[in-house]
Steps between C-alpha positions, in 0.01 A plus 500: 500500500225628728162620374279770652126477424220710647207351687147549365199659667276207412549178693348156531338414832569130456727288282511122478868406521725248665803729499710509816488856631774710656463785750532858370808680629285783639202300626509677837469842342218382272311365803535834679378696198202267456415540868502879457280486189245273670424778751376745234144519373407435138481866398842573647650201321340612174662842539838355596510256209327724245238236424124460509302374800460151355876452475550666838247265661672198348835613636363596839398134534835382367687704759267391780581135427863555401640355821251213513687172452199365310539764226676324211842610384582514130840479329580857399565405138142366470327748729496795260308499173566839342607532136866416557409184695265379230799492267745372760277188497644370825233230524668323205853504645685176558666435836846595375362829368337573835825426681688734267232767539514476878873566495495776238166684502403775744139624515450845649213547745386801699381269779774234500794703368672243280380149427649190350262299277430219747447725801158430648288815512143596571292714263503873566496839336745775591645823361844650552375839622302347791619618843462257790583498873718188454707697249557771762269731311709486182353398168594153382738624232713665767459218749621230262784690333785422745395134535443415137799686356742286698318175426484564127861610466631213710304240304622632165862515617471143630385395153684643197452874550220542246143612573233493229255772598150396386303688766317825433667831584277549805669210678845656468391726787511198733879515463781752506506460124806718443695277736364187330617622160836605644578168668363243255447474124135573422356411159153636427333366184252739339206398283358721225239484228595670175223678314626671190826670589422535872560275799248478781508312828157351568438393860320173421767386257781606734349294785443208264862501386642541851324183610594315182864607525519385862373162379755499217786561743375230736436239230838552332687574824679796347827615648603801287306814397571453129308172514186710544527597134351165401168591662215512247138515612174610338699677229741677738862444399834654589600800289880548509475849348304649788582561864825392662642192669340565840168602343442250218197586286248239389267628232177375349444626147137587427 
């Protein structure tokens, strides 16, 4: 079973760890994109990333020092600290859990393409609609699609044929998603809050549960989709009367 989890916009700039780091599969492409971004001024970066000048300034500096050997690298699984990663709680994982995660978890990234948890990365901010010279003028969604589709499909087929899709819908555009769903078995858990007779998907809770479910899979080393049904977190539990096998529903009753 392979797991797909989205990166987060917020990242640590330093992490104290003694983990042995691996090299990202697409390090060369990430270096080229960072080199492109370092050439732009702060206002241009702000416009490209849709952020304020403070964030743009921070990332201008990050890109300027991206290729500097003195700039620390962080394990991808600890580098992000968005909502999903707070509940993934990677900092509490034992060595066997980290080894399992490294073999089974993919983290999507607009800069790095796809990452394994122990890949050493440098902090950055990037968006999928950014167009760069190193991407031949294409936006990053279109640049990455032929590369990442093959990598994802091949890794799932080399495992057991199952992919648990815990990334947000936006990141599907990094892949030929129709081909992915055609060639491998994709299971996409959905998380809802019930208020009265209605179900609502709330972004914060969805991100929380995606991170927590990734941790659940890693801790218990699941090997079959139906084993996901045992997931129970912050009141979210599997509801067998909703959804379907490839879209299991986990509902929190209010």
